[in-house]
C-alpha positions in Angstrom: 39.8 153.8 172.2 41.6 150.8 173.9 45.2 149.8 173.5 44.9 146.1 173.0 47.7 143.9 174.5 47.9 140.4 173.1 49.2 137.7 175.3 50.1 134.2 174.1 48.9 131.7 176.8 51.3 129.1 175.3 54.1 131.2 176.7 52.8 131.6 180.3 55.5 130.2 182.7 54.3 130.5 186.3 57.1 130.9 188.9 56.7 129.2 192.3 59.5 129.4 194.8 62.1 130.3 192.2 61.1 127.5 189.8 59.4 128.2 186.5 56.8 125.8 185.4 54.6 125.1 182.3 50.9 125.1 182.3 48.1 124.5 179.8 45.6 127.3 180.2 42.9 128.4 177.8 43.1 132.0 178.8 45.2 134.4 180.9 44.2 133.6 184.5 42.8 136.3 186.8 44.8 137.4 189.8 44.1 134.9 192.6 42.8 132.2 190.3 44.1 128.7 191.0 46.2 127.3 188.2 47.7 123.8 187.9 51.1 123.3 186.4 51.9 120.3 184.1 53.7 118.7 187.1 50.6 118.8 189.2 51.6 121.7 191.4 48.7 124.1 192.1 49.1 127.8 193.0 47.2 131.1 192.8 48.0 133.4 189.9 49.8 136.7 190.7 51.4 139.2 188.3 54.5 141.3 188.5 56.5 143.4 186.0 59.0 141.4 183.9 61.9 143.4 185.3 61.1 141.9 188.7 61.6 138.3 187.3 65.0 137.7 188.7 64.8 140.0 191.8 65.3 136.9 194.1 68.0 135.2 192.1 68.1 133.1 189.0 65.1 130.9 188.2 65.3 127.1 187.7 63.1 125.1 185.4 60.8 122.4 186.8 62.2 119.2 185.3 58.8 117.4 185.6 56.9 120.1 183.6 59.7 120.0 181.0 59.5 116.2 180.8 55.7 116.3 180.3 56.0 119.1 177.8 58.6 117.3 175.7 56.6 114.0 175.8 53.4 115.9 174.8 55.1 117.3 171.7 56.9 114.1 170.9 60.3 115.6 171.5 63.2 113.4 172.5 64.0 113.3 176.2 67.8 113.5 176.8 69.2 110.4 178.6 70.4 112.5 181.6 67.2 114.5 182.0 66.6 114.9 185.8 63.0 113.8 185.6 63.5 110.9 183.4 63.1 107.5 185.0 66.0 105.1 184.2 
């Protein structure tokens, strides 16, 4: 019998260079599979244990992924948002 582990692809936040991004994938990517973030950055998927997440310091959020995510959902974009054009 298998132990099924359910993953929600809406909560996949790839980390590239200490910056976490958002992506819109239909399924969990395979290791090495190319994925494109909302901001347009493309990288290969790799997996680590969650307790390794901050091993290299605190993560920062990609402001461009956040802006696109907010706009897609119809959420307000704060006036001081770093990716917002004046």
